[in-house]
N, C-alpha and C positions, 0 to 999 in steps of 0.2 A: 613618659616618652611616647606611648601609644596615642595620647591626645594630640601631640604635635604632628604626627604622621597622618591623622584622619583627614584633614583638609586636602593634603596632597593626594590621597587615594581617591577622594571624590573628584578632584580636578582631572585626574588621569582617566577616570571612567566616564567623563561627560561625553555627550553625543558629538560625533564629528560634524563638520560643516557640510551642509547639503551640497550634492553634486550639481554642477552647472548643466542645464538642459539646452540642447541645440534646438532653437525654435524652428529651424528649417527642416528638421527631421520629421517624417510623417508619423502621425500618431497611430499606434496599433489598433486603437479602438475607433478610429475615424472611419465612418461609413463612406463607401465609394459614391461619388456624386451620381445622381440620376441623369441618364442620357435620354433626353426627350425623344420619343418615337413619333415620327411624322407619318401620318396615315396616307397611303396611296390614294390618288384621286383619278377619276375617269370621266370622260365625256364621250358618249356614243357618237360615232361618225359613220358616214356612208359615202360611196363614190358616185358622183353624178354620171350621166351618160357622156358628158364631154370630159371626163377624167379629173374632176375637181373633188377635193375632200371637203365635206360639208358637215357641220354639227347637226345631229338629228334632234328634232323637237317632237313633241307628242303629235301623232297624226301625220308625220312626215311621209311623203310619197317616195318610197325607196325603189329605184329602178330594178326591174328584173332584167338581167343581162345574159346573153348567150355567150358562154366562155368557149375556148378551144375544145374542151372535153365534151361539149354538148350539153343538152338540157338548158335550164335557166337557173341562175344563182343570184344571190344578193351579195354585193361587195360591201361588207360592213366591217367596222373596226372601232378604234378608239384613239383619242388623245389621252395621254397619261402624264401624271406628275408624281414625284417621290417614288419612282421605280427605276431600276437599272434599265435604261432604254436599249442597251446592247443585248439584252437577254429576255425580251418580252415574248410571251406566248399568249395568243388570243384564242378564246373559246366563244363561239357564237351558237345560239340556238333559237328556235322559233316555236312558239306555243299558241294555241287558240286563246288561252287566258293565262294569267300569271300563275294560277294554281293547277293548271291542266298539264298532262304529260307532254314531253318534248316530241315535236313532230319531225324535226331535222336538226342536225348538229354538225359542226365542223371545228377543228382545232388546228392551229399551225403557229410556228414561230414567225415573227414579223420583224422588219427592220424599221426602226423609228429614228427620227432626227429631232434633237432638242432645239426649240426656238428660243428667241431672246426672252420670252416670257416664262421660260422654265418648263413649258409643256412640250412633250414629245409626240409627234404626229407621224403618219405614214411617210416614209422617205420618198417614195415614188407613187404619189396618189394616182397618177394616170395609168400605172401598171396594175397587175392583179395579184402580185405576190406579197404585198404589204397589207393585204386585206384578208379577212376570212372569206372564203368562197363558199358561202352557205347555200347548199343545194335547196332549191325551192320547187322546181317543176321538172318532170312529173313527180308527184309526191303521193305515194300510195297510202300514207297515213292521214292524208287530209280528209276533213269532214265537210268541207265546203270549197268553193273556188279559192285558189290562192291569191289571185289578183283582185285588186279593188276591194279587198276585205281587210278589216283591222286584225292584226296579229301582235303578240307580245314578243319583242326581240330582247334577248338577254345577251349581254357582252360581259365576259369575265377576262381579266388580265392577271398574269403572274410573271415574276421574274425569277432568275436563278437562285436568289436568296430565299425564295418562298413567300415573299411579300405579294399580296394579291388584293384585288377588290373586284366588284362587279356592279352592274346597273341594268335596269330593265326599262323598256319604253315601248309604248304602243305605236306601231308603224303601219303603213299601208303599202304592201308590195304592188308595184304598178307596171303594166305593160306599156310599151311605146305606142304612141297614138298612130292612127291610120293603118295602112296596109303593112307597114313595118312591124306592127305588133300582132299581126294575125297568128303567127306561129306561137307566140307567147300566150295569147288568149286561148288557143287550142290546147296546148300542153299544160296550162295551169288551171284548166277547168276541172271541176270535180268529176271523177270517174275516168279521166284519161289514163291510158296505160301505154307504157313505152312501146313504140312500134305502131301504134294506131295511126291511121292516116290523118293528116290535117289538110284542110282546104288551102 
């Protein structure tokens, strides 16, 4: 009798059919896909005397301009890509050489407008608020004349998310030609102190 029951016992203990797996369900072990990080890009720019935004090249003659607050400044900034154009802060500094101490520095939030090419540039290039107003003269830390001399300009940009980048370029701060540049050449000369008379 026991021999007859044995096959039934084996059949009753056999493995159940495998469960159906939903192919659409996410796998627990599946790694999250990598999201590519696009690096921010920057092109150094400056404002011309007639209010145009121009890309700076090595050795560019960047105008020294008299702003409402007095002295002379360099209106410098950047075109940027892969940053939040609505929250960009620009930091500008000037050095004798790339590895020398900072002579002057300025930082401010700016308003940029994105163009058809995806690059964001100063929204109001003719104005002064979308540029770093980098103080240049008089400059007590200068070791030589500020005008007609090569200096290293560094521009850094960052947005509210913390994304940032920077670039350096040798430029030549330049006074206006003729009599209109006399005050500039006086105040940007080595040794000039604020309040000294200028011809």
